PDB file of N, H, CA, C and O in Angstrom:
ATOM      1  N   UNK A   1     184.961 108.025  75.829  1.00  0.00           N
ATOM      2  CA  UNK A   1     184.981 106.918  76.539  1.00  0.00           C
ATOM      3  C   UNK A   1     186.267 106.798  77.559  1.00  0.00           C
ATOM      4  O   UNK A   1     186.286 106.012  78.506  1.00  0.00           O
ATOM      5  N   UNK A   2     187.829 108.109  77.068  1.00  0.00           N
ATOM      6  H   UNK A   2     187.814 108.748  76.299  1.00  0.00           H
ATOM      7  CA  UNK A   2     188.749 108.104  78.162  1.00  0.00           C
ATOM      8  C   UNK A   2     187.969 109.163  79.907  1.00  0.00           C
ATOM      9  O   UNK A   2     188.481 109.834  80.802  1.00  0.00           O
ATOM     10  N   UNK A   3     186.805 108.803  79.611  1.00  0.00           N
ATOM     11  H   UNK A   3     186.389 108.258  78.884  1.00  0.00           H
ATOM     12  CA  UNK A   3     186.244 109.525  81.198  1.00  0.00           C
ATOM     13  C   UNK A   3     185.362 108.611  81.478  1.00  0.00           C
ATOM     14  O   UNK A   3     184.911 108.553  82.622  1.00  0.00           O
ATOM     15  N   UNK A   4     185.040 107.921  80.713  1.00  0.00           N
ATOM     16  H   UNK A   4     185.407 107.967  79.784  1.00  0.00           H
ATOM     17  CA  UNK A   4     184.373 106.473  80.993  1.00  0.00           C
ATOM     18  C   UNK A   4     185.504 105.740  82.693  1.00  0.00           C
ATOM     19  O   UNK A   4     185.503 105.714  83.924  1.00  0.00           O
ATOM     20  N   UNK A   5     186.440 105.195  81.210  1.00  0.00           N
ATOM     21  H   UNK A   5     186.441 105.216  80.210  1.00  0.00           H
ATOM     22  CA  UNK A   5     187.670 104.796  81.835  1.00  0.00           C
ATOM     23  C   UNK A   5     187.902 105.403  82.651  1.00  0.00           C
ATOM     24  O   UNK A   5     188.339 104.554  83.428  1.00  0.00           O
ATOM     25  N   UNK A   6     187.992 106.733  83.383  1.00  0.00           N
ATOM     26  H   UNK A   6     187.637 107.423  82.752  1.00  0.00           H
ATOM     27  CA  UNK A   6     188.766 106.855  84.813  1.00  0.00           C
ATOM     28  C   UNK A   6     187.590 106.831  85.749  1.00  0.00           C
ATOM     29  O   UNK A   6     187.780 106.505  86.920  1.00  0.00           O
ATOM     30  N   UNK A   7     186.262 107.185  85.278  1.00  0.00           N
ATOM     31  H   UNK A   7     186.108 107.450  84.326  1.00  0.00           H
ATOM     32  CA  UNK A   7     185.201 106.686  86.242  1.00  0.00           C
ATOM     33  C   UNK A   7     185.418 105.631  86.624  1.00  0.00           C
ATOM     34  O   UNK A   7     186.152 105.419  87.589  1.00  0.00           O
ATOM     35  N   UNK A   8     184.649 104.443  85.748  1.00  0.00           N
ATOM     36  H   UNK A   8     184.052 104.615  84.964  1.00  0.00           H
ATOM     37  CA  UNK A   8     185.697 103.310  85.747  1.00  0.00           C
ATOM     38  C   UNK A   8     186.704 103.206  87.360  1.00  0.00           C
ATOM     39  O   UNK A   8     186.505 102.658  88.444  1.00  0.00           O
ATOM     40  N   UNK A   9     187.669 103.933  86.862  1.00  0.00           N
ATOM     41  H   UNK A   9     187.831 104.377  85.981  1.00  0.00           H
ATOM     42  CA  UNK A   9     189.161 103.753  88.014  1.00  0.00           C
ATOM     43  C   UNK A   9     188.282 104.076  88.759  1.00  0.00           C
ATOM     44  O   UNK A   9     187.550 103.189  89.198  1.00  0.00           O
ATOM     45  N   UNK A  10     188.089 105.342  89.113  1.00  0.00           N
ATOM     46  H   UNK A  10     188.684 106.062  88.757  1.00  0.00           H
ATOM     47  CA  UNK A  10     187.491 105.922  90.164  1.00  0.00           C
ATOM     48  C   UNK A  10     186.280 104.860  90.412  1.00  0.00           C
ATOM     49  O   UNK A  10     186.117 104.599  89.220  1.00  0.00           O
ATOM     50  N   UNK A  11     185.865 104.516  90.695  1.00  0.00           N
ATOM     51  H   UNK A  11     185.998 104.728  91.663  1.00  0.00           H
ATOM     52  CA  UNK A  11     184.537 103.506  90.936  1.00  0.00           C
ATOM     53  C   UNK A  11     185.327 102.108  91.918  1.00  0.00           C
ATOM     54  O   UNK A  11     185.062 101.652  93.030  1.00  0.00           O
ATOM     55  N   UNK A  12     186.199 101.813  91.061  1.00  0.00           N
ATOM     56  H   UNK A  12     186.415 102.184  90.158  1.00  0.00           H
ATOM     57  CA  UNK A  12     187.143 100.569  91.912  1.00  0.00           C
ATOM     58  C   UNK A  12     187.936 100.798  93.077  1.00  0.00           C
ATOM     59  O   UNK A  12     188.245 100.062  94.014  1.00  0.00           O
ATOM     60  N   UNK A  13     188.208 102.051  92.789  1.00  0.00           N
ATOM     61  H   UNK A  13     187.957 102.649  92.028  1.00  0.00           H
ATOM     62  CA  UNK A  13     188.695 102.595  93.795  1.00  0.00           C
ATOM     63  C   UNK A  13     187.603 102.290  95.293  1.00  0.00           C
ATOM     64  O   UNK A  13     187.570 101.389  96.132  1.00  0.00           O
ATOM     65  N   UNK A  14     187.143 103.013  95.167  1.00  0.00           N
ATOM     66  H   UNK A  14     187.169 103.744  94.486  1.00  0.00           H
ATOM     67  CA  UNK A  14     185.767 103.675  95.584  1.00  0.00           C
ATOM     68  C   UNK A  14     184.525 102.938  96.343  1.00  0.00           C
ATOM     69  O   UNK A  14     183.670 103.428  97.081  1.00  0.00           O
ATOM     70  N   UNK A  15     184.695 101.751  95.961  1.00  0.00           N
ATOM     71  H   UNK A  15     185.390 101.353  95.362  1.00  0.00           H
ATOM     72  CA  UNK A  15     183.317 100.527  95.922  1.00  0.00           C
ATOM     73  C   UNK A  15     184.360  99.245  96.057  1.00  0.00           C
ATOM     74  O   UNK A  15     185.579  99.282  95.895  1.00  0.00           O
ATOM     75  N   UNK A  16     183.669  98.283  96.346  1.00  0.00           N
ATOM     76  H   UNK A  16     182.679  98.253  96.479  1.00  0.00           H
ATOM     77  CA  UNK A  16     184.150  96.668  95.850  1.00  0.00           C
ATOM     78  C   UNK A  16     184.374  96.622  94.878  1.00  0.00           C
ATOM     79  O   UNK A  16     183.725  97.449  94.237  1.00  0.00           O
ATOM     80  N   UNK A  17     185.379  95.718  93.980  1.00  0.00           N
ATOM     81  H   UNK A  17     185.906  95.046  94.500  1.00  0.00           H
ATOM     82  CA  UNK A  17     185.095  96.047  92.871  1.00  0.00           C
ATOM     83  C   UNK A  17     184.269  94.654  92.579  1.00  0.00           C
ATOM     84  O   UNK A  17     184.241  93.601  93.216  1.00  0.00           O
ATOM     85  N   UNK A  18     183.858  94.905  91.826  1.00  0.00           N
ATOM     86  H   UNK A  18     183.881  95.761  91.308  1.00  0.00           H
ATOM     87  CA  UNK A  18     182.514  93.169  90.884  1.00  0.00           C
ATOM     88  C   UNK A  18     184.149  93.519  89.268  1.00  0.00           C
ATOM     89  O   UNK A  18     185.016  94.340  88.971  1.00  0.00           O
ATOM     90  N   UNK A  19     183.610  92.308  88.833  1.00  0.00           N
ATOM     91  H   UNK A  19     182.905  91.641  89.074  1.00  0.00           H
ATOM     92  CA  UNK A  19     184.137  91.594  87.986  1.00  0.00           C
ATOM     93  C   UNK A  19     184.250  92.537  86.974  1.00  0.00           C
ATOM     94  O   UNK A  19     185.316  93.085  86.696  1.00  0.00           O
ATOM     95  N   UNK A  20     182.858  92.819  86.229  1.00  0.00           N
ATOM     96  H   UNK A  20     181.991  92.373  86.455  1.00  0.00           H
ATOM     97  CA  UNK A  20     183.052  94.408  85.123  1.00  0.00           C
ATOM     98  C   UNK A  20     183.539  95.207  85.239  1.00  0.00           C
ATOM     99  O   UNK A  20     184.266  95.666  84.358  1.00  0.00           O
ATOM    100  N   UNK A  21     183.279  96.000  86.922  1.00  0.00           N
ATOM    101  H   UNK A  21     182.688  95.627  87.637  1.00  0.00           H
ATOM    102  CA  UNK A  21     184.604  97.307  86.607  1.00  0.00           C
ATOM    103  C   UNK A  21     185.933  96.312  86.743  1.00  0.00           C
ATOM    104  O   UNK A  21     186.155  96.119  85.548  1.00  0.00           O
ATOM    105  N   UNK A  22     186.622  95.806  87.227  1.00  0.00           N
ATOM    106  H   UNK A  22     186.442  95.963  88.198  1.00  0.00           H
ATOM    107  CA  UNK A  22     187.811  95.105  87.493  1.00  0.00           C
ATOM    108  C   UNK A  22     188.205  95.190  85.938  1.00  0.00           C
ATOM    109  O   UNK A  22     189.275  95.721  85.640  1.00  0.00           O
ATOM    110  N   UNK A  23     187.730  94.902  85.379  1.00  0.00           N
ATOM    111  H   UNK A  23     186.861  94.470  85.621  1.00  0.00           H
ATOM    112  CA  UNK A  23     188.292  94.933  83.546  1.00  0.00           C
ATOM    113  C   UNK A  23     188.571  96.367  83.191  1.00  0.00           C
ATOM    114  O   UNK A  23     189.062  96.582  82.083  1.00  0.00           O
ATOM    115  N   UNK A  24     188.256  97.630  84.199  1.00  0.00           N
ATOM    116  H   UNK A  24     187.857  97.456  85.099  1.00  0.00           H
ATOM    117  CA  UNK A  24     188.157  97.813  83.377  1.00  0.00           C
ATOM    118  C   UNK A  24     188.922  99.275  84.091  1.00  0.00           C
ATOM    119  O   UNK A  24     189.132  99.432  85.294  1.00  0.00           O
ATOM    120  N   UNK A  25     189.314 100.428  82.791  1.00  0.00           N
ATOM    121  H   UNK A  25     189.143 100.301  81.814  1.00  0.00           H
ATOM    122  CA  UNK A  25     190.636 100.709  83.024  1.00  0.00           C
ATOM    123  C   UNK A  25     192.173 100.409  83.344  1.00  0.00           C
ATOM    124  O   UNK A  25     192.129 100.123  84.540  1.00  0.00           O
ATOM    125  N   UNK A  26     193.602 100.308  82.913  1.00  0.00           N
ATOM    126  H   UNK A  26     193.638 100.541  81.941  1.00  0.00           H
ATOM    127  CA  UNK A  26     194.273  99.500  83.132  1.00  0.00           C
ATOM    128  C   UNK A  26     195.214  99.613  84.487  1.00  0.00           C
ATOM    129  O   UNK A  26     195.430 100.762  84.875  1.00  0.00           O
ATOM    130  N   UNK A  27     195.631  98.829  85.032  1.00  0.00           N
ATOM    131  H   UNK A  27     195.455  97.896  84.718  1.00  0.00           H
ATOM    132  CA  UNK A  27     196.184  98.971  86.309  1.00  0.00           C
ATOM    133  C   UNK A  27     196.945  99.836  86.829  1.00  0.00           C
ATOM    134  O   UNK A  27     196.926 100.166  88.015  1.00  0.00           O
ATOM    135  N   UNK A  28     197.708 100.288  85.931  1.00  0.00           N
ATOM    136  H   UNK A  28     197.724 100.020  84.968  1.00  0.00           H
ATOM    137  CA  UNK A  28     198.545 101.330  86.255  1.00  0.00           C
ATOM    138  C   UNK A  28     197.395 102.558  86.331  1.00  0.00           C
ATOM    139  O   UNK A  28     197.706 103.544  87.000  1.00  0.00           O
ATOM    140  N   UNK A  29     196.416 102.543  85.841  1.00  0.00           N
ATOM    141  H   UNK A  29     196.164 101.743  85.298  1.00  0.00           H
ATOM    142  CA  UNK A  29     195.523 103.701  85.559  1.00  0.00           C
ATOM    143  C   UNK A  29     195.306 103.403  86.846  1.00  0.00           C
ATOM    144  O   UNK A  29     195.751 104.211  87.661  1.00  0.00           O
ATOM    145  N   UNK A  30     194.743 102.462  87.248  1.00  0.00           N
ATOM    146  H   UNK A  30     194.381 101.806  86.586  1.00  0.00           H
ATOM    147  CA  UNK A  30     193.805 102.417  88.635  1.00  0.00           C
ATOM    148  C   UNK A  30     194.769 102.351  90.017  1.00  0.00           C
ATOM    149  O   UNK A  30     194.209 102.158  91.096  1.00  0.00           O
ATOM    150  N   UNK A  31     196.125 102.503  89.961  1.00  0.00           N
ATOM    151  H   UNK A  31     196.580 102.659  89.084  1.00  0.00           H
ATOM    152  CA  UNK A  31     197.172 102.224  90.896  1.00  0.00           C
ATOM    153  C   UNK A  31     197.521 104.193  91.015  1.00  0.00           C
ATOM    154  O   UNK A  31     198.006 105.071  91.729  1.00  0.00           O
ATOM    155  N   UNK A  32     197.042 104.005  90.111  1.00  0.00           N
ATOM    156  H   UNK A  32     196.647 103.293  89.531  1.00  0.00           H
ATOM    157  CA  UNK A  32     197.857 106.076  89.992  1.00  0.00           C
ATOM    158  C   UNK A  32     196.086 106.370  90.938  1.00  0.00           C
ATOM    159  O   UNK A  32     196.342 105.559  91.829  1.00  0.00           O
ATOM    160  N   UNK A  33     195.624 106.538  91.062  1.00  0.00           N
ATOM    161  H   UNK A  33     195.417 107.196  90.339  1.00  0.00           H
ATOM    162  CA  UNK A  33     194.493 107.815  91.362  1.00  0.00           C
ATOM    163  C   UNK A  33     193.650 106.863  92.607  1.00  0.00           C
ATOM    164  O   UNK A  33     192.914 107.314  93.485  1.00  0.00           O
ATOM    165  N   UNK A  34     194.009 105.478  92.373  1.00  0.00           N
ATOM    166  H   UNK A  34     194.607 105.111  91.660  1.00  0.00           H
ATOM    167  CA  UNK A  34     192.829 104.883  93.318  1.00  0.00           C
ATOM    168  C   UNK A  34     193.638 105.130  95.333  1.00  0.00           C
ATOM    169  O   UNK A  34     193.136 104.782  96.402  1.00  0.00           O
ATOM    170  N   UNK A  35     195.000 105.856  95.049  1.00  0.00           N
ATOM    171  H   UNK A  35     195.408 106.138  94.180  1.00  0.00           H
ATOM    172  CA  UNK A  35     194.671 106.679  96.628  1.00  0.00           C
ATOM    173  C   UNK A  35     194.567 108.265  96.495  1.00  0.00           C
ATOM    174  O   UNK A  35     195.409 108.936  97.092  1.00  0.00           O
ATOM    175  N   UNK A  36     194.028 108.611  96.085  1.00  0.00           N
ATOM    176  H   UNK A  36     193.345 108.066  95.600  1.00  0.00           H
ATOM    177  CA  UNK A  36     193.826 110.141  95.553  1.00  0.00           C
ATOM    178  C   UNK A  36     192.289 110.109  95.852  1.00  0.00           C
ATOM    179  O   UNK A  36     191.622 111.033  96.317  1.00  0.00           O
ATOM    180  N   UNK A  37     191.840 108.788  95.471  1.00  0.00           N
ATOM    181  H   UNK A  37     192.382 108.037  95.094  1.00  0.00           H
ATOM    182  CA  UNK A  37     189.916 108.781  94.747  1.00  0.00           C
ATOM    183  C   UNK A  37     189.808 108.389  96.826  1.00  0.00           C
ATOM    184  O   UNK A  37     189.300 109.272  97.517  1.00  0.00           O
ATOM    185  N   UNK A  38     190.314 107.098  97.515  1.00  0.00           N
ATOM    186  H   UNK A  38     190.726 106.381  96.953  1.00  0.00           H
ATOM    187  CA  UNK A  38     190.274 107.270  98.884  1.00  0.00           C
ATOM    188  C   UNK A  38     189.732 108.117  99.664  1.00  0.00           C
ATOM    189  O   UNK A  38     188.674 108.209 100.287  1.00  0.00           O
ATOM    190  N   UNK A  39     191.064 108.984  99.446  1.00  0.00           N
ATOM    191  H   UNK A  39     191.924 108.909  98.940  1.00  0.00           H
ATOM    192  CA  UNK A  39     191.734 110.590 100.783  1.00  0.00           C
ATOM    193  C   UNK A  39     190.346 111.275  99.866  1.00  0.00           C
ATOM    194  O   UNK A  39     189.247 110.803 100.158  1.00  0.00           O
ATOM    195  N   UNK A  40     190.412 112.719  98.426  1.00  0.00           N
ATOM    196  H   UNK A  40     191.305 113.102  98.189  1.00  0.00           H
ATOM    197  CA  UNK A  40     189.076 112.804  98.209  1.00  0.00           C
ATOM    198  C   UNK A  40     187.383 112.221  98.001  1.00  0.00           C
ATOM    199  O   UNK A  40     186.691 112.368  99.009  1.00  0.00           O
ATOM    200  N   UNK A  41     186.930 111.803  97.203  1.00  0.00           N
ATOM    201  H   UNK A  41     187.493 111.684  96.384  1.00  0.00           H
ATOM    202  CA  UNK A  41     185.999 111.193  96.980  1.00  0.00           C
ATOM    203  C   UNK A  41     185.488 109.806  97.855  1.00  0.00           C
ATOM    204  O   UNK A  41     185.253 108.762  97.246  1.00  0.00           O
ATOM    205  N   UNK A  42     185.372 109.880  99.027  1.00  0.00           N
ATOM    206  H   UNK A  42     185.563 110.728  99.522  1.00  0.00           H
ATOM    207  CA  UNK A  42     185.297 108.088  99.233  1.00  0.00           C
ATOM    208  C   UNK A  42     183.332 108.511 100.298  1.00  0.00           C
ATOM    209  O   UNK A  42     182.842 107.669 101.049  1.00  0.00           O
ATOM    210  N   UNK A  43     182.808 109.582 100.091  1.00  0.00           N
ATOM    211  H   UNK A  43     183.206 110.267  99.480  1.00  0.00           H
ATOM    212  CA  UNK A  43     181.657 110.325  99.846  1.00  0.00           C
ATOM    213  C   UNK A  43     180.739 109.732  98.855  1.00  0.00           C
ATOM    214  O   UNK A  43     179.607 109.470  99.263  1.00  0.00           O
ATOM    215  N   UNK A  44     180.985 109.513  97.803  1.00  0.00           N
ATOM    216  H   UNK A  44     181.904 109.727  97.472  1.00  0.00           H
ATOM    217  CA  UNK A  44     180.511 109.510  96.533  1.00  0.00           C
ATOM    218  C   UNK A  44     180.418 107.881  96.425  1.00  0.00           C
ATOM    219  O   UNK A  44     181.315 107.046  96.310  1.00  0.00           O
ATOM    220  N   UNK A  45     179.181 107.759  96.495  1.00  0.00           N
ATOM    221  H   UNK A  45     178.452 108.438  96.589  1.00  0.00           H
ATOM    222  CA  UNK A  45     178.238 106.193  96.272  1.00  0.00           C
ATOM    223  C   UNK A  45     178.741 105.632  94.295  1.00  0.00           C
ATOM    224  O   UNK A  45     179.159 106.037  93.210  1.00  0.00           O
ATOM    225  N   UNK A  46     178.328 104.603  94.969  1.00  0.00           N
ATOM    226  H   UNK A  46     177.989 104.274  95.850  1.00  0.00           H
ATOM    227  CA  UNK A  46     178.349 103.802  93.294  1.00  0.00           C
ATOM    228  C   UNK A  46     177.660 103.684  92.835  1.00  0.00           C
ATOM    229  O   UNK A  46     176.816 103.065  93.484  1.00  0.00           O
ATOM    230  N   UNK A  47     177.064 104.161  90.963  1.00  0.00           N
ATOM    231  H   UNK A  47     177.749 104.664  90.436  1.00  0.00           H
ATOM    232  CA  UNK A  47     176.256 104.660  90.386  1.00  0.00           C
ATOM    233  C   UNK A  47     175.472 105.904  90.739  1.00  0.00           C
ATOM    234  O   UNK A  47     174.287 106.207  90.878  1.00  0.00           O
ATOM    235  N   UNK A  48     176.942 106.635  90.844  1.00  0.00           N
ATOM    236  H   UNK A  48     177.905 106.389  90.731  1.00  0.00           H
ATOM    237  CA  UNK A  48     176.123 108.490  91.571  1.00  0.00           C
ATOM    238  C   UNK A  48     175.979 108.801  89.913  1.00  0.00           C
ATOM    239  O   UNK A  48     175.300 109.673  89.371  1.00  0.00           O
ATOM    240  N   UNK A  49     176.650 108.023  89.444  1.00  0.00           N
ATOM    241  H   UNK A  49     177.202 107.314  89.884  1.00  0.00           H
ATOM    242  CA  UNK A  49     176.975 109.004  88.019  1.00  0.00           C
ATOM    243  C   UNK A  49     178.007 108.802  87.238  1.00  0.00           C
ATOM    244  O   UNK A  49     179.186 108.748  87.586  1.00  0.00           O
ATOM    245  N   UNK A  50     177.483 108.666  85.964  1.00  0.00           N
ATOM    246  H   UNK A  50     176.525 108.710  85.681  1.00  0.00           H
ATOM    247  CA  UNK A  50     179.054 108.713  85.577  1.00  0.00           C
ATOM    248  C   UNK A  50     180.039 109.777  85.869  1.00  0.00           C
ATOM    249  O   UNK A  50     181.056 109.334  86.403  1.00  0.00           O
ATOM    250  N   UNK A  51     180.025 111.269  85.637  1.00  0.00           N
ATOM    251  H   UNK A  51     179.199 111.628  85.203  1.00  0.00           H
ATOM    252  CA  UNK A  51     180.853 112.099  85.808  1.00  0.00           C
ATOM    253  C   UNK A  51     181.106 112.526  87.623  1.00  0.00           C
ATOM    254  O   UNK A  51     181.914 113.449  87.729  1.00  0.00           O
ATOM    255  N   UNK A  52     180.661 112.109  88.742  1.00  0.00           N
ATOM    256  H   UNK A  52     180.004 111.359  88.656  1.00  0.00           H
ATOM    257  CA  UNK A  52     180.803 112.132  89.508  1.00  0.00           C
ATOM    258  C   UNK A  52     181.983 111.917  90.270  1.00  0.00           C
ATOM    259  O   UNK A  52     182.195 112.388  91.387  1.00  0.00           O
ATOM    260  N   UNK A  53     182.892 111.035  89.484  1.00  0.00           N
ATOM    261  H   UNK A  53     182.720 110.652  88.576  1.00  0.00           H
ATOM    262  CA  UNK A  53     183.979 110.270  90.202  1.00  0.00           C
ATOM    263  C   UNK A  53     184.842 111.500  89.753  1.00  0.00           C
ATOM    264  O   UNK A  53     185.094 112.444  90.501  1.00  0.00           O
ATOM    265  N   UNK A  54     185.242 111.402  88.539  1.00  0.00           N
ATOM    266  H   UNK A  54     185.037 110.635  87.931  1.00  0.00           H
ATOM    267  CA  UNK A  54     185.982 112.133  86.954  1.00  0.00           C
ATOM    268  C   UNK A  54     185.612 113.733  88.017  1.00  0.00           C
ATOM    269  O   UNK A  54     186.716 114.175  88.337  1.00  0.00           O
ATOM    270  N   UNK A  55     184.457 114.662  88.615  1.00  0.00           N
ATOM    271  H   UNK A  55     183.561 114.303  88.355  1.00  0.00           H
ATOM    272  CA  UNK A  55     184.337 115.919  88.991  1.00  0.00           C
ATOM    273  C   UNK A  55     184.478 115.892  90.293  1.00  0.00           C
ATOM    274  O   UNK A  55     184.299 116.845  91.051  1.00  0.00           O
ATOM    275  N   UNK A  56     184.817 114.752  90.595  1.00  0.00           N
ATOM    276  H   UNK A  56     184.962 113.977  89.980  1.00  0.00           H
ATOM    277  CA  UNK A  56     185.841 114.804  92.659  1.00  0.00           C
ATOM    278  C   UNK A  56     187.017 114.643  92.289  1.00  0.00           C
ATOM    279  O   UNK A  56     187.675 114.376  93.295  1.00  0.00           O
ATOM    280  N   UNK A  57     187.818 114.662  91.157  1.00  0.00           N
ATOM    281  H   UNK A  57     187.284 114.879  90.340  1.00  0.00           H
ATOM    282  CA  UNK A  57     189.331 114.339  91.336  1.00  0.00           C
ATOM    283  C   UNK A  57     189.600 115.567  90.163  1.00  0.00           C
ATOM    284  O   UNK A  57     190.740 115.538  89.699  1.00  0.00           O
ATOM    285  N   UNK A  58     188.765 116.564  89.662  1.00  0.00           N
ATOM    286  H   UNK A  58     187.839 116.588  90.039  1.00  0.00           H
ATOM    287  CA  UNK A  58     188.964 117.353  88.947  1.00  0.00           C
ATOM    288  C   UNK A  58     188.687 118.222  89.823  1.00  0.00           C
ATOM    289  O   UNK A  58     188.713 119.229  89.115  1.00  0.00           O
ATOM    290  N   UNK A  59     188.418 118.611  90.938  1.00  0.00           N
ATOM    291  H   UNK A  59     188.398 117.793  91.513  1.00  0.00           H
ATOM    292  CA  UNK A  59     187.939 119.537  91.778  1.00  0.00           C
ATOM    293  C   UNK A  59     189.016 119.779  93.232  1.00  0.00           C
ATOM    294  O   UNK A  59     189.104 120.617  94.130  1.00  0.00           O
ATOM    295  N   UNK A  60     189.766 118.448  92.817  1.00  0.00           N
ATOM    296  H   UNK A  60     189.694 117.768  92.088  1.00  0.00           H
ATOM    297  CA  UNK A  60     191.049 118.343  93.583  1.00  0.00           C
ATOM    298  C   UNK A  60     192.560 118.374  92.736  1.00  0.00           C
ATOM    299  O   UNK A  60     193.773 118.477  92.913  1.00  0.00           O
ATOM    300  N   UNK A  61     191.841 118.256  92.015  1.00  0.00           N
ATOM    301  H   UNK A  61     190.854 118.172  91.871  1.00  0.00           H
ATOM    302  CA  UNK A  61     193.290 118.397  91.015  1.00  0.00           C
ATOM    303  C   UNK A  61     194.877 118.393  92.028  1.00  0.00           C
ATOM    304  O   UNK A  61     195.817 117.610  92.167  1.00  0.00           O
ATOM    305  N   UNK A  62     194.462 119.847  92.623  1.00  0.00           N
ATOM    306  H   UNK A  62     193.698 120.483  92.511  1.00  0.00           H
ATOM    307  CA  UNK A  62     195.831 120.959  92.842  1.00  0.00           C
ATOM    308  C   UNK A  62     196.428 119.786  94.098  1.00  0.00           C
ATOM    309  O   UNK A  62     197.608 119.793  94.448  1.00  0.00           O
ATOM    310  N   UNK A  63     195.470 118.885  94.636  1.00  0.00           N
ATOM    311  H   UNK A  63     194.511 118.880  94.352  1.00  0.00           H
ATOM    312  CA  UNK A  63     196.142 118.356  95.719  1.00  0.00           C
ATOM    313  C   UNK A  63     196.662 116.703  95.612  1.00  0.00           C
ATOM    314  O   UNK A  63     197.246 116.024  96.456  1.00  0.00           O
ATOM    315  N   UNK A  64     196.226 116.371  94.296  1.00  0.00           N
ATOM    316  H   UNK A  64     195.751 116.923  93.610  1.00  0.00           H
ATOM    317  CA  UNK A  64     196.990 115.079  93.300  1.00  0.00           C
ATOM    318  C   UNK A  64     197.558 114.544  93.399  1.00  0.00           C
ATOM    319  O   UNK A  64     198.617 115.052  93.031  1.00  0.00           O
ATOM    320  N   UNK A  65     197.717 113.414  93.786  1.00  0.00           N
ATOM    321  H   UNK A  65     196.857 113.001  94.085  1.00  0.00           H
ATOM    322  CA  UNK A  65     199.565 112.761  94.019  1.00  0.00           C
ATOM    323  C   UNK A  65     199.452 112.719  92.621  1.00  0.00           C
ATOM    324  O   UNK A  65     198.477 112.234  92.047  1.00  0.00           O
ATOM    325  N   UNK A  66     201.043 113.529  91.699  1.00  0.00           N
ATOM    326  H   UNK A  66     201.835 113.923  92.165  1.00  0.00           H
ATOM    327  CA  UNK A  66     201.209 113.277  90.406  1.00  0.00           C
ATOM    328  C   UNK A  66     200.683 112.474  89.583  1.00  0.00           C
ATOM    329  O   UNK A  66     200.263 112.675  88.443  1.00  0.00           O
ATOM    330  N   UNK A  67     200.721 111.550  90.204  1.00  0.00           N
ATOM    331  H   UNK A  67     201.062 111.386  91.130  1.00  0.00           H
ATOM    332  CA  UNK A  67     200.532 110.307  88.873  1.00  0.00           C
ATOM    333  C   UNK A  67     198.957 110.066  88.631  1.00  0.00           C
ATOM    334  O   UNK A  67     198.598 109.488  87.606  1.00  0.00           O
ATOM    335  N   UNK A  68     198.094 110.479  89.509  1.00  0.00           N
ATOM    336  H   UNK A  68     198.386 110.949  90.342  1.00  0.00           H
ATOM    337  CA  UNK A  68     196.887 110.663  89.080  1.00  0.00           C
ATOM    338  C   UNK A  68     196.467 111.669  87.998  1.00  0.00           C
ATOM    339  O   UNK A  68     195.689 111.524  87.055  1.00  0.00           O
ATOM    340  N   UNK A  69     197.337 112.938  88.468  1.00  0.00           N
ATOM    341  H   UNK A  69     197.969 113.056  89.234  1.00  0.00           H
ATOM    342  CA  UNK A  69     196.969 113.799  87.547  1.00  0.00           C
ATOM    343  C   UNK A  69     197.855 113.724  86.203  1.00  0.00           C
ATOM    344  O   UNK A  69     197.586 114.573  85.353  1.00  0.00           O
ATOM    345  N   UNK A  70     198.620 113.039  85.987  1.00  0.00           N
ATOM    346  H   UNK A  70     198.839 112.349  86.677  1.00  0.00           H
ATOM    347  CA  UNK A  70     199.196 112.544  85.225  1.00  0.00           C
ATOM    348  C   UNK A  70     198.019 111.523  83.864  1.00  0.00           C
ATOM    349  O   UNK A  70     197.962 111.572  82.635  1.00  0.00           O
ATOM    350  N   UNK A  71     197.260 110.701  84.922  1.00  0.00           N
ATOM    351  H   UNK A  71     197.307 110.661  85.920  1.00  0.00           H
ATOM    352  CA  UNK A  71     195.986 109.719  84.462  1.00  0.00           C
ATOM    353  C   UNK A  71     195.506 110.902  83.681  1.00  0.00           C
ATOM    354  O   UNK A  71     195.747 111.132  82.496  1.00  0.00           O
ATOM    355  N   UNK A  72     194.843 111.571  84.451  1.00  0.00           N
ATOM    356  H   UNK A  72     194.647 111.385  85.414  1.00  0.00           H
ATOM    357  CA  UNK A  72     193.768 112.996  84.051  1.00  0.00           C
ATOM    358  C   UNK A  72     194.690 113.195  82.011  1.00  0.00           C
ATOM    359  O   UNK A  72     194.635 112.705  80.883  1.00  0.00           O
ATOM    360  N   UNK A  73     195.041 113.720  82.410  1.00  0.00           N
ATOM    361  H   UNK A  73     195.087 114.118  83.327  1.00  0.00           H
ATOM    362  CA  UNK A  73     196.139 114.704  81.939  1.00  0.00           C
ATOM    363  C   UNK A  73     196.551 113.391  80.169  1.00  0.00           C
ATOM    364  O   UNK A  73     196.687 113.580  78.960  1.00  0.00           O
ATOM    365  N   UNK A  74     196.567 112.882  80.567  1.00  0.00           N
ATOM    366  H   UNK A  74     196.456 112.729  81.549  1.00  0.00           H
ATOM    367  CA  UNK A  74     196.834 111.739  79.620  1.00  0.00           C
ATOM    368  C   UNK A  74     195.393 111.435  78.633  1.00  0.00           C
ATOM    369  O   UNK A  74     195.368 110.864  77.543  1.00  0.00           O
ATOM    370  N   UNK A  75     194.229 112.019  79.411  1.00  0.00           N
ATOM    371  H   UNK A  75     194.250 112.482  80.297  1.00  0.00           H
ATOM    372  CA  UNK A  75     192.910 111.495  79.142  1.00  0.00           C
ATOM    373  C   UNK A  75     192.087 112.796  78.164  1.00  0.00           C
ATOM    374  O   UNK A  75     191.045 112.695  77.517  1.00  0.00           O
ATOM    375  N   UNK A  76     192.938 113.937  78.335  1.00  0.00           N
ATOM    376  H   UNK A  76     193.784 114.019  78.860  1.00  0.00           H
ATOM    377  CA  UNK A  76     192.250 115.149  77.961  1.00  0.00           C
ATOM    378  C   UNK A  76     192.137 116.500  79.227  1.00  0.00           C
ATOM    379  O   UNK A  76     192.245 117.719  79.093  1.00  0.00           O
ATOM    380  N   UNK A  77     191.765 115.268  80.982  1.00  0.00           N
ATOM    381  H   UNK A  77     191.678 114.278  81.092  1.00  0.00           H
ATOM    382  CA  UNK A  77     191.275 115.833  81.518  1.00  0.00           C
ATOM    383  C   UNK A  77     191.792 116.912  82.252  1.00  0.00           C
ATOM    384  O   UNK A  77     191.043 117.606  82.939  1.00  0.00           O
TER     385      UNK A  77
END
């Protein structure tokens, strides 16, 4: 469940928001990871698979802003 929220947060940030995606994740979680997804995961296309955005964020964990790292850690990632 938590991974799905993070994936949806990342998808919202990386692609045009649809109504379904915009309702997923908290606004704070979306805001926390939006700059990092844009910076590190911009090449991932929406619909690339549930784990693509999460894997990208995990791959760049050391370079993520503190707020996004805290979102990941708060969800056990």
